[in-house]
C-alpha positions in Angstrom: 0.1 0.0 0.0 1.4 3.4 -0.9 2.0 6.5 1.2 -1.0 8.1 -0.7 -3.2 5.5 0.2 -2.4 5.4 3.8 -2.7 9.2 4.1 -6.2 9.0 2.2 -8.0 6.0 3.9 -9.7 7.0 6.9 -13.0 6.2 8.9 -14.9 8.8 6.6 -14.3 6.8 3.3 -13.6 3.2 4.3 -17.1 2.2 3.3 -16.6 3.7 -0.3 -13.1 2.1 -0.3 -14.8 -1.3 0.5 -17.5 -1.1 -2.1 -15.0 -0.7 -4.9 -13.9 -4.5 -4.2 -17.0 -6.1 -2.6 -20.5 -4.8 -3.5 -23.2 -4.3 -0.9 -26.7 -2.9 -0.5 -26.2 -1.1 2.8 -23.4 -0.6 5.4 -22.5 0.8 8.6 -19.3 1.4 10.4 -19.8 0.7 14.3 -17.3 1.6 16.8 -16.9 1.2 20.5 -16.8 4.6 22.3 -15.3 5.8 25.6 -18.8 6.2 27.2 -19.1 2.3 27.4 -21.4 1.2 24.3 -21.5 0.9 20.6 -22.3 3.5 18.1 -22.7 3.8 14.3 -20.1 6.2 13.0 -20.7 6.0 9.4 -23.6 4.8 7.3 -24.0 4.0 3.5 -27.6 4.0 2.0 -28.9 3.4 5.4 -32.4 4.7 6.2 -32.9 7.1 9.4 -34.9 4.5 11.1 -32.3 1.8 11.1 -29.7 4.2 12.6 -32.1 5.4 15.4 -33.1 1.6 16.3 -29.5 1.0 16.8 -28.8 4.0 19.1 -32.0 3.6 20.9 -30.9 0.1 22.4 -30.2 -2.4 19.6 -26.5 -1.8 20.0 -27.1 -4.0 23.3 -28.2 -6.9 21.1 -25.3 -6.6 18.6 -23.4 -9.7 19.6 -22.0 -9.8 16.1 -20.0 -6.8 16.8 -18.7 -7.9 20.1 -17.8 -11.3 18.8 -16.0 -10.1 15.8 -14.0 -7.7 17.9 -13.2 -10.3 20.5 -12.4 -13.0 18.1 -10.7 -10.8 15.6 -12.3 -12.5 12.7 -14.9 -12.0 9.9 -18.4 -13.5 11.4 -21.9 -13.9 9.8 -25.1 -14.1 12.1 -24.9 -17.9 11.9 -21.5 -17.8 13.7 -23.0 -16.1 16.5 -26.9 -17.5 16.9 -26.4 -20.9 14.8 -29.5 -21.8 13.1 -31.4 -19.2 15.3 -30.0 -16.1 13.6 -33.1 -15.0 11.9 -34.9 -15.0 15.3 -32.3 -12.6 16.9 -33.3 -9.1 17.7 -30.3 -7.9 15.6 -31.8 -9.8 12.5 -35.4 -8.8 13.1 -34.8 -5.2 14.0 -32.0 -4.3 11.8 -32.0 -6.5 8.9 -35.3 -7.8 7.8 -37.3 -4.5 8.1 -34.9 -3.4 5.5 -35.5 -5.8 3.0 -32.0 -7.3 3.6 -31.1 -11.0 3.8 -27.4 -11.5 4.1 -24.8 -10.0 6.6 -21.0 -10.2 6.9 -19.0 -8.4 9.7 -15.6 -7.4 9.5 -13.5 -6.2 12.6 -11.3 -3.3 12.8 -8.6 -2.3 15.3 -9.6 1.2 16.0 -11.7 2.8 13.3 -12.3 6.3 15.0 -10.6 6.6 18.3 -7.4 4.9 19.5 -7.9 1.8 21.6 -11.6 1.3 20.7 -12.2 -1.3 18.1 -15.0 -1.5 15.8 -16.5 -3.4 12.9 -17.9 -2.9 9.3 -21.3 -4.5 8.6 -22.1 -5.3 5.0 -25.6 -6.1 4.1 -27.0 -7.7 0.7 -30.5 -8.3 -0.4 -31.6 -11.7 -1.3 -31.4 -10.8 -5.1 -27.7 -9.9 -4.5 -26.8 -13.3 -2.9 -24.5 -14.2 0.1 -21.0 -13.0 0.3 -18.5 -15.7 -1.2 -15.3 -17.2 0.5 -13.4 -15.0 -1.8 -15.1 -11.8 -0.9 -14.6 -12.7 2.8 -10.8 -13.1 2.0 -10.6 -9.8 0.3 -12.4 -8.1 3.0 -9.8 -9.3 5.3 -7.2 -7.9 3.2 -9.1 -4.6 3.1 -9.4 -4.5 6.8 -5.6 -5.1 7.4 -4.9 -2.2 4.8 -7.3 0.1 6.7 -5.9 -0.5 10.2 -2.5 0.0 8.8 -3.4 3.4 7.3 -5.4 4.6 10.2 -2.4 3.9 12.6 0.0 5.4 10.3 -2.1 8.6 9.8 -2.9 9.0 13.5 0.6 8.7 14.4 1.7 11.7 11.9 -1.4 13.8 13.1 -0.8 13.3 16.9 2.8 14.2 16.6 2.4 17.3 14.6 -0.9 18.9 15.7 -1.2 17.7 19.4 -1.4 20.5 21.9 -0.5 19.6 24.7 2.3 17.5 23.7 2.4 13.6 23.4 3.5 12.2 26.6 6.6 9.8 26.8 4.9 7.5 29.2 3.2 4.4 28.4 -0.4 4.6 28.8 -2.7 1.2 29.3 -2.6 -0.4 25.9 -6.2 -1.9 26.5 -8.7 0.9 26.7 -12.0 -1.2 26.6 -12.6 -4.0 29.1 -15.7 -5.8 29.8 -16.1 -8.0 33.0 -19.0 -10.5 33.2 -21.1 -11.2 36.3 -18.3 -12.9 38.0 -16.0 -10.0 37.4 -13.9 -11.9 35.2 -12.9 -10.5 31.4 -15.4 -11.1 28.8 -13.6 -8.6 26.4 -11.0 -8.5 25.1 -9.6 -12.2 25.4 -8.2 -13.2 28.5 -4.7 -13.4 27.3 -4.7 -9.8 25.8 -5.8 -8.7 29.1 -3.1 -10.2 31.0 -0.5 -9.1 28.5 -2.0 -5.6 27.9 -3.4 -4.5 31.4 -1.4 -3.9 34.5 -2.3 -6.2 37.2 -2.8 -3.6 39.7 -5.6 -2.2 37.3 -7.0 -5.6 36.9 -7.5 -6.1 40.3 -9.0 -2.9 41.0 -11.4 -3.3 38.1 -12.6 -6.8 39.3 -13.2 -5.3 42.8 -15.2 -2.4 41.6 -17.1 -4.7 39.2 -18.5 -6.7 42.0 -19.3 -3.8 44.0 -21.2 -2.0 41.1 -23.1 -5.3 40.1 -24.0 -5.9 43.6 -25.3 -2.1 43.9 -27.4 -2.1 40.8 -30.7 -1.7 43.1 -33.1 -2.5 40.3 -31.9 0.2 38.0 -31.0 -0.7 34.3 -27.7 0.7 34.4 -25.2 2.5 36.7 -22.4 5.1 35.3 -19.5 6.6 37.2 -16.1 8.0 36.4 -13.2 6.9 38.7 -9.6 6.9 39.1 -7.6 3.7 39.3 -4.2 3.3 40.0 -1.6 1.0 38.3 1.1 -1.1 39.9 3.3 2.2 39.8 0.9 4.1 41.6 0.0 6.3 38.6 -3.8 7.0 38.3 -5.9 6.6 35.2 -9.5 8.0 34.6 -12.0 5.5 33.6 -15.9 5.7 32.8 -17.6 2.8 34.3 -20.8 1.4 33.1 -22.5 -1.5 34.7 -25.7 -3.0 32.6 -28.2 -4.9 34.5 -28.7 -6.7 31.1 -26.7 -6.4 28.0 -27.7 -9.4 25.8 -24.9 -8.7 23.4 -22.4 -9.9 26.0 -24.4 -12.7 27.5 -26.6 -13.2 30.4 -26.7 -11.2 33.9 -24.9 -7.8 34.8 -21.7 -6.7 32.9 -19.4 -3.8 33.8 -17.6 -1.9 31.1 -14.4 0.1 31.8 -13.6 2.7 29.3 -10.2 4.4 29.6 -10.8 8.2 28.9 -8.7 9.4 25.6 -6.1 12.1 26.4 -5.9 15.3 24.6 -3.8 14.0 21.9 -6.4 10.9 21.3 -9.3 13.3 21.3 -7.4 15.9 19.1 -7.1 13.8 16.0 -10.7 13.2 15.7 -12.7 15.2 13.1 -16.5 16.0 12.8 -16.5 13.9 9.8 -15.5 10.7 11.8 -19.1 10.6 13.1 -20.9 10.9 10.0 -24.0 9.2 11.5 -24.4 11.6 14.4 -24.7 15.2 13.5 -25.2 16.0 17.2 -22.0 14.4 18.2 -20.1 15.9 15.3 -21.1 19.2 16.2 -19.4 19.0 19.3 -15.9 18.0 18.2 -14.9 21.8 17.2 -15.6 22.6 21.0 -13.2 19.9 22.0 -10.4 21.5 19.6 -11.2 24.9 21.0 -10.8 23.6 24.7 -7.6 21.9 23.7 -6.1 25.1 22.4 -7.5 27.5 25.1 -7.6 25.5 28.1 -4.6 27.4 29.7 -6.7 30.6 29.9 -9.7 28.8 31.3 -12.5 30.0 28.9 -16.0 30.2 30.3 -18.7 27.5 29.5 -20.5 30.4 27.8 -17.6 30.8 25.5 -17.0 27.3 24.7 -20.6 26.7 24.0 -20.7 29.7 21.9 -18.1 28.0 19.5 -21.0 25.4 18.5 -23.9 27.8 18.8 -25.4 26.1 21.8 -26.8 27.4 24.9 -24.4 26.6 27.9 -27.1 24.4 29.5 -27.7 22.4 26.4 -24.2 22.1 25.6 -23.2 20.9 28.9 -26.0 18.3 28.9 -25.2 17.0 25.5 -21.7 16.9 25.8 -21.6 14.8 29.0 -24.2 12.6 27.7 -22.6 11.9 24.2 -18.8 12.1 25.3 -19.2 10.5 28.8 -17.4 13.4 30.6 -18.0 17.1 31.3 -16.5 19.9 29.8 -14.7 20.7 33.2 -13.3 17.4 33.4 -12.1 17.5 29.7 -10.2 20.8 30.4 -8.8 19.5 33.6 -7.5 16.5 31.7 -5.8 18.8 29.2 -4.1 20.8 32.1 -2.8 17.6 34.0 -1.5 16.3 30.4 0.5 19.1 29.8 1.6 19.6 33.2 3.0 16.0 32.8 4.7 16.9 29.8 6.4 19.7 31.6 7.3 17.6 34.5 8.9 15.0 32.5 10.8 17.6 30.5 12.4 19.0 33.6 13.0 22.5 32.4 10.5 24.5 34.7 9.9 25.0 38.5 6.5 23.9 39.7 5.2 27.4 40.2 5.9 28.1 36.5 4.3 24.8 35.4 1.4 25.7 37.5 1.2 29.2 35.8 1.7 27.8 32.2 -0.9 25.1 32.6 -3.8 27.5 33.7 -3.8 26.8 37.5 -4.5 29.6 39.9 -1.2 29.1 41.9 1.3 26.3 42.6 -0.7 24.8 45.7 -3.9 24.6 43.6 -1.9 22.7 41.0 -0.5 20.4 43.4 -3.8 19.8 44.8 -5.6 18.9 41.4 -2.6 17.1 40.2 -2.6 14.8 43.4 -6.4 14.5 43.0 -6.0 13.2 39.3 -2.9 11.1 39.6 -2.7 10.1 43.2 0.9 11.7 43.5 2.3 15.2 44.1 3.9 16.5 41.0 7.5 16.0 42.3 6.7 12.2 43.3 5.1 11.8 39.9 8.1 13.2 38.1 10.1 10.8 40.0 8.1 7.9 39.2 7.9 8.7 35.5 11.8 9.1 35.4 12.3 5.7 37.1 9.9 4.1 34.5 12.0 5.6 31.7 14.9 4.3 32.8 13.5 1.1 33.3 12.0 1.1 29.9 15.4 2.0 28.3 17.2 -0.7 30.1 14.5 -3.3 29.1 15.2 -2.3 25.5 
């Protein structure tokens, strides 16, 4: 694949790219998102009722997406539901009402947001016939090209346009974790979890999953934002959602942990990446504005004005659609930049506090410790030790 192809292929045009090789009647690009569920990001020839059905709860029945992401292979409905595929809610609510018959689902590593996998669903009518084995093999090749192109593009964009700067410290490699009703990993595969997720985080996640599932108290779901420490003592922000019932992932309650993207990960997202959700797309410029202006602490009115919404409506929809408040996002930008300055080691704490938009050094220390579990000085020492250990290991 050429450099030009890598630069041009992205989540906005992947369905058009696929259709050149494998024809279909309708298609959707589904992605997991940091608020703890699934969302249609891009549609092709899909009627509005189909998109609404998915967002209004059908995503909780989409075992095809979860299994394709879990198994990392192309699946059909019969691979998940056997001979009961046509009786599944997915088939009865998404496929049949739209005059479709055949479905194939292709897993993607991270189509929209780093660390958040997704899938492409391709649909055909009865007249078009089922997807052939040769077409399935071609789809696997196209998915590999897409994943490579997206990873290449994000690396370049993050390095040149990110403000705050990328951090020279390892984040958890698994951003999305699902625990079953026994507080055991249901997604991703156990081997991936053991390899890619710090044992200190795993233990805390299991503990909180048991607690949240025990305390559902009759509600359909419970959502929270918590900070969990890894084995180095560094804290990471997670959105946690516990569902009483989520059929796509099995029987009984399940808990979803979604590592919140840092400023650089949010910064590479464009409004067009969520072509199926105009309301979410509308909020992306506000993210860019806060990322650029967090040091001076813009007001909620100023931020909401960038997307022509009232402060109340903006705050409510931002929180619902992104899983965090505007204030939490801007604090995340401040902490991220402060970490970069601490690693660089070129400024005193008072100057870092001022440059990152904190009122004074004690305010900076207080908020930094609240976010990371450590004082800035202790965190810098920990980061330096981790850096030396990483160099020695290589």
